[in-house]
C-alpha positions in Angstrom: 12.7 2.0 9.4 12.5 0.2 6.0 13.4 0.6 2.7 9.2 -0.3 1.9 8.0 3.2 4.0 6.1 3.7 6.7 2.8 2.1 7.5 -0.5 4.3 7.1 -3.1 4.8 10.7 -6.2 6.0 11.2 -6.9 7.2 14.8 -11.0 8.3 16.0 -10.4 10.5 19.0 -13.1 12.5 21.3 -13.4 16.1 20.4 -12.4 18.0 17.6 -8.4 19.0 17.4 -7.2 22.0 16.2 -5.0 22.0 13.0 -2.3 22.5 15.3 -1.6 19.5 16.6 -0.7 17.4 12.9 2.9 19.3 13.4 2.7 18.1 16.8 1.5 14.5 15.7 4.0 14.0 13.2 2.0 15.3 10.3 -1.2 13.1 10.5 -3.9 14.7 8.6 -6.7 15.7 11.3 -10.6 15.7 9.8 -13.0 17.1 12.4 -16.9 15.4 12.3 -20.5 16.6 13.1 -20.4 13.7 15.8 -17.7 16.0 17.8 -15.1 13.9 17.2 -11.6 13.9 15.0 -10.0 11.4 12.7 -6.0 11.4 12.4 -4.7 9.6 9.6 -1.1 9.6 7.9 2.0 7.4 7.8 3.6 6.6 10.9 7.3 5.1 10.3 7.6 2.8 13.1 6.5 1.5 16.7 8.4 4.1 18.1 6.7 6.9 16.3 3.2 5.6 17.0 3.6 5.6 20.7 5.1 8.9 20.6 1.9 10.0 19.4 -0.2 7.7 21.4 1.7 9.6 24.2 1.1 12.7 22.7 -2.8 12.3 23.2 -2.5 11.0 26.3 -1.0 14.2 27.7 -3.5 16.5 26.1 -6.5 14.4 27.3 -7.6 13.1 23.7 -9.8 9.9 24.6 -8.8 7.2 21.6 -12.4 5.7 20.2 -10.0 3.7 17.7 -6.7 2.8 16.0 -6.7 1.1 12.9 -4.0 0.3 10.7 -5.2 1.3 7.4 -1.8 0.1 5.0 0.7 -2.1 6.0 4.0 -2.6 4.7 4.7 -5.6 3.2 5.6 -8.9 5.6 9.1 -8.9 3.5 10.2 -5.2 4.0 10.5 -5.8 8.5 
């Protein structure tokens, strides 16, 4: 992890995830939507943590609809 800190990501998945998954997914905030989807958002330290989140979502059978970087750390911090 760089001194500038983690980047902020937002993942949109099918289904409503229970709040207990937040701890399993590195503390990402979970927002459930009326269309039967959930958004997970928050800081992810590095590619290793991102891959761990993606692997966990795969393991629980969640379908990822989108993944986006909402706030990147500055280029010179890499």
